[in-house]
C-alpha positions in Angstrom: 17.4 -34.3 -28.3 18.3 -33.6 -24.7 19.8 -30.1 -25.4 16.6 -28.2 -26.2 16.2 -24.7 -24.9 13.7 -23.7 -22.3 11.9 -21.4 -24.7 11.4 -24.2 -27.2 9.9 -26.6 -24.7 6.2 -26.2 -24.1 6.2 -26.3 -20.3 4.7 -24.5 -17.3 7.5 -21.9 -16.8 7.2 -20.6 -20.4 3.4 -20.4 -20.1 3.7 -18.4 -16.9 6.2 -16.1 -18.5 3.9 -15.6 -21.5 0.9 -14.8 -19.2 3.1 -12.4 -17.1 4.3 -10.6 -20.3 0.7 -10.3 -21.5 -0.4 -9.0 -18.1 2.4 -6.4 -18.1 1.5 -5.3 -21.6 -2.2 -4.9 -20.6 -1.1 -2.9 -17.5 0.9 -0.5 -19.7 -1.9 -0.3 -22.1 -4.4 0.5 -19.3 -2.1 3.1 -17.8 -1.6 4.7 -21.3 -5.4 4.9 -21.8 -5.9 6.4 -18.4 -3.1 8.9 -18.9 -4.4 9.9 -22.3 -8.0 10.2 -21.0 -6.8 12.4 -18.1 -4.9 14.6 -20.5 -7.8 15.0 -22.9 -10.2 15.9 -20.0 -7.7 18.4 -18.6 -7.0 19.9 -22.0 -10.7 20.1 -22.8 -11.4 22.0 -19.5 -8.5 24.3 -20.1 -9.8 25.1 -23.6 -13.3 25.6 -22.3 -12.0 27.9 -19.6 -10.1 30.0 -22.2 -13.3 30.3 -24.3 -15.2 31.3 -21.2 -12.6 33.9 -20.4 -12.9 35.4 -24.0 -16.7 35.7 -23.6 -16.3 37.2 -20.1 -13.8 39.8 -21.3 -15.7 40.5 -24.4 -18.9 41.1 -22.4 -17.2 43.5 -20.1 -15.3 45.4 -22.8 -15.9 49.2 -23.0 -17.5 49.9 -26.4 
């Protein structure tokens, strides 16, 4: 069978492509994790600042 496709043949180019695809997927995954962690850190600090503001305003309220 001399008309086999390149994807069906186990050769070096297909292996390189598979490694590159996996590396790209890992890169996207790492970027997603970093973005999510950054958002969670930012949101947590924002929430903590809001709570601090409530305590500050409550402590200075005229009773």
